[in-house]
N, CA, C and O atoms as CSV, one atom per row, in Angstrom:
chain,resi,resn,atom,element,x,y,z
A,1,UNK,N,N,0.817,-1.195,0.000
A,1,UNK,CA,C,0.000,0.000,0.000
A,1,UNK,C,C,0.869,1.271,0.000
A,1,UNK,O,O,0.500,2.284,-0.594
A,2,UNK,N,N,2.016,1.201,0.668
A,2,UNK,CA,C,2.902,2.366,0.719
A,2,UNK,C,C,3.439,2.705,-0.664
A,2,UNK,O,O,3.583,3.879,-1.005
A,3,UNK,N,N,3.740,1.669,-1.473
A,3,UNK,CA,C,4.229,1.910,-2.828
A,3,UNK,C,C,3.163,2.577,-3.687
A,3,UNK,O,O,3.473,3.446,-4.502
A,4,UNK,N,N,1.909,2.174,-3.509
A,4,UNK,CA,C,0.826,2.768,-4.275
A,4,UNK,C,C,0.685,4.249,-3.950
A,4,UNK,O,O,0.538,5.076,-4.850
A,5,UNK,N,N,0.729,4.581,-2.665
A,5,UNK,CA,C,0.631,5.980,-2.253
A,5,UNK,C,C,1.814,6.787,-2.785
A,5,UNK,O,O,1.646,7.898,-3.286
A,6,UNK,N,N,3.008,6.214,-2.670
A,6,UNK,CA,C,4.199,6.887,-3.190
A,6,UNK,C,C,4.075,7.130,-4.696
A,6,UNK,O,O,4.371,8.225,-5.175
A,7,UNK,N,N,3.640,6.112,-5.441
A,7,UNK,CA,C,3.521,6.241,-6.894
A,7,UNK,C,C,2.497,7.303,-7.280
A,7,UNK,O,O,2.707,8.043,-8.240
A,8,UNK,N,N,1.397,7.386,-6.546
A,8,UNK,CA,C,0.391,8.407,-6.854
A,8,UNK,C,C,0.935,9.805,-6.594
A,8,UNK,O,O,0.637,10.735,-7.343
A,9,UNK,N,N,1.722,9.960,-5.546
A,9,UNK,CA,C,2.346,11.266,-5.275
A,9,UNK,C,C,3.350,11.634,-6.360
A,9,UNK,O,O,3.428,12.789,-6.780
A,10,UNK,N,N,4.111,10.655,-6.807
A,10,UNK,CA,C,5.081,10.902,-7.882
A,10,UNK,C,C,4.349,11.301,-9.161
A,10,UNK,O,O,4.761,12.236,-9.847
A,11,UNK,N,N,3.270,10.597,-9.481
A,11,UNK,CA,C,2.510,10.928,-10.693
A,11,UNK,C,C,1.876,12.311,-10.583
A,11,UNK,O,O,1.806,13.041,-11.572
A,12,UNK,N,N,1.412,12.675,-9.386
A,12,UNK,CA,C,0.841,14.007,-9.182
A,12,UNK,C,C,1.894,15.091,-9.389
A,12,UNK,O,O,1.618,16.120,-10.005
A,13,UNK,N,N,3.108,14.856,-8.871
A,13,UNK,CA,C,4.206,15.811,-9.049
A,13,UNK,C,C,4.567,15.934,-10.527
A,13,UNK,O,O,4.783,17.041,-11.021
A,14,UNK,N,N,4.633,14.814,-11.231
A,14,UNK,CA,C,4.949,14.839,-12.660
A,14,UNK,C,C,3.865,15.582,-13.436
A,14,UNK,O,O,4.162,16.326,-14.370
A,15,UNK,N,N,2.606,15.377,-13.044
A,15,UNK,CA,C,1.501,16.070,-13.719
A,15,UNK,C,C,1.582,17.578,-13.489
A,15,UNK,O,O,1.288,18.363,-14.390
A,16,UNK,N,N,1.981,17.980,-12.279
A,16,UNK,CA,C,2.135,19.407,-11.983
A,16,UNK,C,C,3.193,20.038,-12.883
A,16,UNK,O,O,2.964,21.097,-13.468
A,17,UNK,N,N,4.355,19.385,-12.994
A,17,UNK,CA,C,5.418,19.905,-13.861
A,17,UNK,C,C,4.969,19.965,-15.318
A,17,UNK,O,O,5.250,20.939,-16.017
A,18,UNK,N,N,4.277,18.935,-15.774
A,18,UNK,CA,C,3.838,18.902,-17.164
A,18,UNK,C,C,2.766,19.955,-17.438
A,18,UNK,O,O,2.743,20.549,-18.515
A,19,UNK,N,N,1.878,20.189,-16.469
A,19,UNK,CA,C,0.860,21.241,-16.629
A,19,UNK,C,C,1.516,22.624,-16.666
A,19,UNK,O,O,1.104,23.494,-17.433
A,20,UNK,N,N,2.535,22.815,-15.832
A,20,UNK,CA,C,3.262,24.091,-15.859
A,20,UNK,C,C,3.962,24.280,-17.199
A,20,UNK,O,O,4.019,25.394,-17.720
A,21,UNK,N,N,4.496,23.191,-17.761
A,21,UNK,CA,C,5.131,23.264,-19.076
A,21,UNK,C,C,4.110,23.650,-20.139
A,21,UNK,O,O,4.404,24.461,-21.017
A,22,UNK,N,N,2.916,23.077,-20.066
A,22,UNK,CA,C,1.865,23.425,-21.023
A,22,UNK,C,C,1.441,24.878,-20.898
A,22,UNK,O,O,1.187,25.543,-21.902
A,23,UNK,N,N,1.364,25.368,-19.677
A,23,UNK,CA,C,1.007,26.776,-19.471
A,23,UNK,C,C,2.097,27.699,-20.011
A,23,UNK,O,O,1.795,28.727,-20.616
A,24,UNK,N,N,3.359,27.338,-19.796
A,24,UNK,CA,C,4.464,28.147,-20.333
A,24,UNK,C,C,4.417,28.190,-21.851
A,24,UNK,O,O,4.661,29.234,-22.454
A,25,UNK,N,N,4.105,27.061,-22.466
A,25,UNK,CA,C,4.010,27.038,-23.926
A,25,UNK,C,C,2.875,27.938,-24.400
A,25,UNK,O,O,3.032,28.691,-25.361
A,26,UNK,N,N,1.741,27.858,-23.729
A,26,UNK,CA,C,0.588,28.664,-24.133
A,26,UNK,C,C,0.871,30.152,-23.979
A,26,UNK,O,O,0.605,30.936,-24.889
A,27,UNK,N,N,1.409,30.537,-22.831
A,27,UNK,CA,C,1.652,31.951,-22.542
A,27,UNK,C,C,2.811,32.514,-23.362
A,27,UNK,O,O,2.724,33.621,-23.894
A,28,UNK,N,N,3.892,31.750,-23.458
A,28,UNK,CA,C,5.102,32.295,-24.059
A,28,UNK,C,C,5.287,32.049,-25.536
A,28,UNK,O,O,6.049,32.765,-26.186
A,29,UNK,N,N,4.605,31.045,-26.092
A,29,UNK,CA,C,4.816,30.717,-27.504
A,29,UNK,C,C,3.520,30.848,-28.306
A,29,UNK,O,O,3.459,31.610,-29.272
A,30,UNK,N,N,2.491,30.109,-27.908
A,30,UNK,CA,C,1.263,30.079,-28.706
A,30,UNK,C,C,0.532,31.426,-28.714
A,30,UNK,O,O,0.076,31.871,-29.767
A,31,UNK,N,N,0.417,32.068,-27.566
A,31,UNK,CA,C,-0.315,33.341,-27.512
A,31,UNK,C,C,0.361,34.444,-28.336
A,31,UNK,O,O,-0.329,35.140,-29.082
A,32,UNK,N,N,1.689,34.630,-28.231
A,32,UNK,CA,C,2.311,35.651,-29.091
A,32,UNK,C,C,2.195,35.336,-30.586
A,32,UNK,O,O,2.019,36.241,-31.401
A,33,UNK,N,N,2.293,34.055,-30.940
A,33,UNK,CA,C,2.142,33.699,-32.350
A,33,UNK,C,C,0.725,34.000,-32.816
A,33,UNK,O,O,0.529,34.556,-33.896
A,34,UNK,N,N,-0.265,33.633,-32.000
A,34,UNK,CA,C,-1.657,33.921,-32.358
A,34,UNK,C,C,-1.903,35.418,-32.452
A,34,UNK,O,O,-2.603,35.874,-33.356
A,35,UNK,N,N,-1.339,36.185,-31.534
A,35,UNK,CA,C,-1.500,37.643,-31.592
A,35,UNK,C,C,-0.867,38.204,-32.860
A,35,UNK,O,O,-1.421,39.102,-33.495
A,36,UNK,N,N,0.306,37.664,-33.228
A,36,UNK,CA,C,0.955,38.129,-34.444
A,36,UNK,C,C,0.157,37.789,-35.688
A,36,UNK,O,O,0.104,38.579,-36.631
A,37,UNK,N,N,-0.464,36.618,-35.697
A,37,UNK,CA,C,-1.256,36.207,-36.854
A,37,UNK,C,C,-2.519,37.042,-36.971
A,37,UNK,O,O,-2.867,37.498,-38.060
A,38,UNK,N,N,-3.200,37.241,-35.868
A,38,UNK,CA,C,-4.485,37.929,-35.916
A,38,UNK,C,C,-4.374,39.452,-35.911
A,38,UNK,O,O,-5.213,40.139,-36.493
A,39,UNK,N,N,-3.333,39.981,-35.250
A,39,UNK,CA,C,-3.230,41.445,-35.135
A,39,UNK,C,C,-2.013,42.024,-35.829
A,39,UNK,O,O,-1.857,43.244,-35.890
A,40,UNK,N,N,-1.153,41.172,-36.351
A,40,UNK,CA,C,0.022,41.646,-37.079
A,40,UNK,C,C,1.187,41.930,-36.160
A,40,UNK,O,O,1.010,42.404,-35.038
A,41,UNK,N,N,2.380,41.637,-36.642
A,41,UNK,CA,C,3.603,41.897,-35.883
A,41,UNK,C,C,4.126,43.255,-36.303
A,41,UNK,O,O,4.097,43.609,-37.482
A,42,UNK,N,N,4.594,43.994,-35.352
A,42,UNK,CA,C,5.149,45.297,-35.670
A,42,UNK,C,C,4.726,46.333,-34.654
A,42,UNK,O,O,4.015,46.044,-33.691
A,43,UNK,N,N,5.175,47.525,-34.892
A,43,UNK,CA,C,4.806,48.595,-33.983
A,43,UNK,C,C,5.570,48.510,-32.682
A,43,UNK,O,O,6.716,48.954,-32.605
A,44,UNK,N,N,4.954,47.947,-31.655
A,44,UNK,CA,C,5.561,47.960,-30.329
A,44,UNK,C,C,6.513,46.791,-30.070
A,44,UNK,O,O,7.427,46.922,-29.256
A,45,UNK,N,N,6.324,45.661,-30.737
A,45,UNK,CA,C,7.160,44.484,-30.493
A,45,UNK,C,C,7.792,44.038,-31.809
A,45,UNK,O,O,7.107,43.861,-32.816
A,46,UNK,N,N,9.109,43.860,-31.777
A,46,UNK,CA,C,9.799,43.437,-32.993
A,46,UNK,C,C,9.742,41.917,-33.139
A,46,UNK,O,O,9.488,41.193,-32.176
A,47,UNK,N,N,9.976,41.465,-34.329
A,47,UNK,CA,C,10.010,40.032,-34.604
A,47,UNK,C,C,11.154,39.378,-33.849
A,47,UNK,O,O,11.033,38.241,-33.392
A,48,UNK,N,N,12.259,40.088,-33.717
A,48,UNK,CA,C,13.412,39.558,-32.974
A,48,UNK,C,C,13.043,39.340,-31.511
A,48,UNK,O,O,13.406,38.316,-30.933
A,49,UNK,N,N,12.337,40.275,-30.910
A,49,UNK,CA,C,11.920,40.132,-29.517
A,49,UNK,C,C,10.982,38.941,-29.346
A,49,UNK,O,O,11.070,38.216,-28.354
A,50,UNK,N,N,10.094,38.741,-30.299
A,50,UNK,CA,C,9.205,37.578,-30.243
A,50,UNK,C,C,9.989,36.274,-30.339
A,50,UNK,O,O,9.694,35.310,-29.633
A,51,UNK,N,N,10.994,36.251,-31.219
A,51,UNK,CA,C,11.800,35.042,-31.385
A,51,UNK,C,C,12.601,34.737,-30.114
A,51,UNK,O,O,12.670,33.587,-29.683
A,52,UNK,N,N,13.196,35.757,-29.525
A,52,UNK,CA,C,13.959,35.554,-28.288
A,52,UNK,C,C,13.041,35.082,-27.174
A,52,UNK,O,O,13.400,34.186,-26.411
A,53,UNK,N,N,11.864,35.675,-27.075
A,53,UNK,CA,C,10.902,35.246,-26.073
A,53,UNK,C,C,10.453,33.818,-26.277
A,53,UNK,O,O,10.332,33.059,-25.315
A,54,UNK,N,N,10.205,33.444,-27.520
A,54,UNK,CA,C,9.793,32.071,-27.821
A,54,UNK,C,C,10.892,31.082,-27.453
A,54,UNK,O,O,10.607,30.014,-26.912
A,55,UNK,N,N,12.136,31.425,-27.736
A,55,UNK,CA,C,13.252,30.547,-27.380
A,55,UNK,C,C,13.352,30.399,-25.863
A,55,UNK,O,O,13.562,29.295,-25.360
A,56,UNK,N,N,13.204,31.502,-25.135
A,56,UNK,CA,C,13.232,31.453,-23.676
A,56,UNK,C,C,12.124,30.550,-23.137
A,56,UNK,O,O,12.377,29.682,-22.301
A,57,UNK,N,N,10.901,30.756,-23.614
A,57,UNK,CA,C,9.763,29.983,-23.119
A,57,UNK,C,C,9.862,28.520,-23.524
A,57,UNK,O,O,9.460,27.642,-22.760
A,58,UNK,N,N,10.388,28.241,-24.712
A,58,UNK,CA,C,10.577,26.841,-25.108
A,58,UNK,C,C,11.609,26.158,-24.216
A,58,UNK,O,O,11.496,24.966,-23.930
A,59,UNK,N,N,12.611,26.913,-23.778
A,59,UNK,CA,C,13.576,26.375,-22.815
A,59,UNK,C,C,12.909,26.044,-21.487
A,59,UNK,O,O,13.194,25.012,-20.880
A,60,UNK,N,N,12.018,26.930,-21.039
A,60,UNK,CA,C,11.278,26.673,-19.804
A,60,UNK,C,C,10.386,25.447,-19.957
A,60,UNK,O,O,10.281,24.631,-19.042
A,61,UNK,N,N,9.744,25.320,-21.116
A,61,UNK,CA,C,8.891,24.166,-21.389
A,61,UNK,C,C,9.719,22.882,-21.345
A,61,UNK,O,O,9.320,21.905,-20.712
A,62,UNK,N,N,10.857,22.885,-22.009
A,62,UNK,CA,C,11.705,21.692,-22.039
A,62,UNK,C,C,12.204,21.337,-20.640
A,62,UNK,O,O,12.234,20.162,-20.272
A,63,UNK,N,N,12.593,22.340,-19.864
A,63,UNK,CA,C,13.064,22.085,-18.507
A,63,UNK,C,C,11.984,21.494,-17.621
A,63,UNK,O,O,12.232,20.524,-16.905
A,64,UNK,N,N,10.794,22.064,-17.661
A,64,UNK,CA,C,9.696,21.558,-16.840
A,64,UNK,C,C,9.257,20.168,-17.283
A,64,UNK,O,O,8.959,19.313,-16.449
A,65,UNK,N,N,9.218,19.944,-18.575
A,65,UNK,CA,C,8.849,18.620,-19.067
A,65,UNK,C,C,9.908,17.590,-18.674
A,65,UNK,O,O,9.584,16.445,-18.360
A,66,UNK,N,N,11.160,18.005,-18.694
A,66,UNK,CA,C,12.233,17.125,-18.248
A,66,UNK,C,C,12.104,16.765,-16.776
A,66,UNK,O,O,12.364,15.626,-16.389
A,67,UNK,N,N,11.701,17.735,-15.947
A,67,UNK,CA,C,11.464,17.451,-14.532
A,67,UNK,C,C,10.325,16.448,-14.354
A,67,UNK,O,O,10.391,15.570,-13.493
A,68,UNK,N,N,9.285,16.584,-15.171
A,68,UNK,CA,C,8.172,15.635,-15.104
A,68,UNK,C,C,8.654,14.235,-15.484
A,68,UNK,O,O,8.286,13.255,-14.836
A,69,UNK,N,N,9.457,14.141,-16.508
A,69,UNK,CA,C,9.977,12.843,-16.950
A,69,UNK,C,C,10.853,12.221,-15.868
A,69,UNK,O,O,10.760,11.025,-15.591
A,70,UNK,N,N,11.710,13.053,-15.256
A,70,UNK,CA,C,12.580,12.547,-14.190
A,70,UNK,C,C,11.788,12.123,-12.968
A,70,UNK,O,O,12.151,11.159,-12.294
A,71,UNK,N,N,10.710,12.836,-12.678
A,71,UNK,CA,C,9.884,12.476,-11.528
A,71,UNK,C,C,9.284,11.089,-11.714
A,71,UNK,O,O,9.174,10.325,-10.756
A,72,UNK,N,N,8.896,10.762,-12.935
A,72,UNK,CA,C,8.290,9.457,-13.196
A,72,UNK,C,C,9.282,8.310,-13.046
A,72,UNK,O,O,8.876,7.161,-12.872
A,73,UNK,N,N,10.565,8.604,-13.110
A,73,UNK,CA,C,11.559,7.555,-12.889
A,73,UNK,C,C,11.586,7.117,-11.430
A,73,UNK,O,O,12.167,6.083,-11.100
A,74,UNK,N,N,10.959,7.901,-10.555
A,74,UNK,CA,C,10.924,7.557,-9.135
A,74,UNK,C,C,9.797,6.610,-8.767
A,74,UNK,O,O,9.582,6.344,-7.584
A,75,UNK,N,N,9.074,6.097,-9.747
A,75,UNK,CA,C,7.993,5.152,-9.455
A,75,UNK,C,C,8.580,3.854,-8.914
A,75,UNK,O,O,9.645,3.406,-9.339
A,76,UNK,N,N,7.858,3.262,-7.965
A,76,UNK,CA,C,8.302,2.007,-7.353
A,76,UNK,C,C,7.454,0.847,-7.871
A,76,UNK,O,O,6.279,1.010,-8.198
A,77,UNK,N,N,8.076,-0.317,-7.937
A,77,UNK,CA,C,7.351,-1.541,-8.299
A,77,UNK,C,C,6.557,-2.025,-7.091
A,77,UNK,O,O,6.910,-1.743,-5.945
A,78,UNK,N,N,5.502,-2.742,-7.359
A,78,UNK,CA,C,4.693,-3.288,-6.254
A,78,UNK,C,C,5.397,-4.385,-5.531
A,78,UNK,O,O,4.853,-4.946,-4.580
């Protein structure tokens, strides 16, 4: 029973990291791209700034997803 409880906690932690990664992707990559498509790029934000921001957020996504993957390695056998 202790292994089951431990595994559920590990899966919950992995889900938290993966959900945070999804939120980072939405906020930092998908939303600016959608804004650029629907409202046009230019004026206040340059294309270079969008690219740098997307690279930063994709790094955050990869890091958080990696933490989720590593957390799942902590699962115990019954």
